[in-house]
C-alpha positions, 0 to 999 in steps of 0.5 A: 522490462524486468530483465532489462532492469535486472541487468542494469542493476547488476551493472550499476552495483559492480562485478559479481552482483546478482539481482533476483526479481521478487514480484509481490501480490501486486504482480510481476510488474513491480520492480523489486529485486534482491541483490547479492554482491561481495558477500552482502545483500541489498534490496532495490526498489525501482519505479515502475512508472513516473508516478511511482518515481515521484513517490519514491523521491518523496520517500527518499526526501524523508527517509532518514527521519523514517528510519530514525523514528518510525521503524523504516528501513534506511535508504542507503542510496538513491539510484538511477536505473535506466532513467528510473528512480530507484532506492537501495536498502539493506536486506532485512532478513526477517519474516514478513508478517501474516495476519495471524502473526500480525495479531500477536504483534498488533500493539507494536505496529500500532505504537509505530503508527501512533508515533508516526501520526504524532510527528508534527515535524515530519508532517510539516516536511511533507506538506500543509494540512488537508481535509479528511475528504482529500485524504480519503479521496486520494487513498480510495476514491480516485483509485476506484475511479481509475479501476472502473476505467480499467474493468469497463468491458471486462466484467458483466454490465450489471456488475460494472453498473453496481460497482460504479454506483457504489463508488459514487455512494462512497464518494458522497460519504467521503465528501462529508469528511471536511475537517482539516487534518495534518498528520503523516500517514504510511498509507498501506500498513497491512501485514505484507508491509510489516517485517517481524524482528525478534525485538522490534517490527519494521514497517516497509514500503513507504511509497504512499507516505503523505499528509492525511487522516490517521484513521486510514492507517488504523482502518487498514491495520484493523481490517487486516487483523480483525476483518469487517466484523462490525463489533471490532470497529469504532462507530465514529463516521470516519472509521465507518466510511473507511470500513466501507472503502476497504470492503469495496476495495476488495471488489473494485481493486480486485477486479482491476488486478484480475483484468491486468494480470497476465500470468495464468495462476495469478490471474485465476487467483485474482479472479477468485479474490474479486468474486469473493470480495464482491460477494462479501461487500454485497452481503455487508451492504445488505446486512447494513 
């Protein structure tokens, strides 16, 4: 599929176009390409599934607002690549943030998120109010439940039972977050989704944009830069539930990434990440 999509992009963008597949941390299944043609560079993101196609379509529907107000790259065109939704962007030749460089620009990224969360017009375009429970469930609990189905039979039975019980515990905590929220959220503002220009920051990969609880964005950024150290986290219940979810994410989603990885080096790295995440989660729960 990666090669077929590459060839389709090259044909669509005309003579001389050269597309290069650029897998990221989520693996080779992601269909993102750098394209060079006629002395220009673009970035093309192609939906790898029907669900991702729906997400890209939603992103495209508010892309102008995101580019004008919230540090997103402009969407130049919506493409059809082998009957898959695809978005065409200018290539932004800026370094991707690391955790250490993001720390230096933490306030700038925080200001972008604050503006996004305060944009009531954008939130209204995305949909009506939801509850914190619905938002946390969409971002974490539903994904963890799907991950459990993926890893069943691939991890030791006692590890599976432990993770399943912890997902159930998290779901019960999330069920208590029943206050309404009506904010636009990015949904995944960690360092690999931040480009650092010399005079501004760019927030990329908006496919998870939704109406939700802004604590989710803030918690992801906080965990990415400061980690799980308790002193860095607000004691307010939503932040504490988000902290627990992010720690569990490294174990449950890490296990699913490992099971689904086919490239040997990436598979080994994902396995190490899963075991490290599981150990960190267990240690934190024990200390808590």
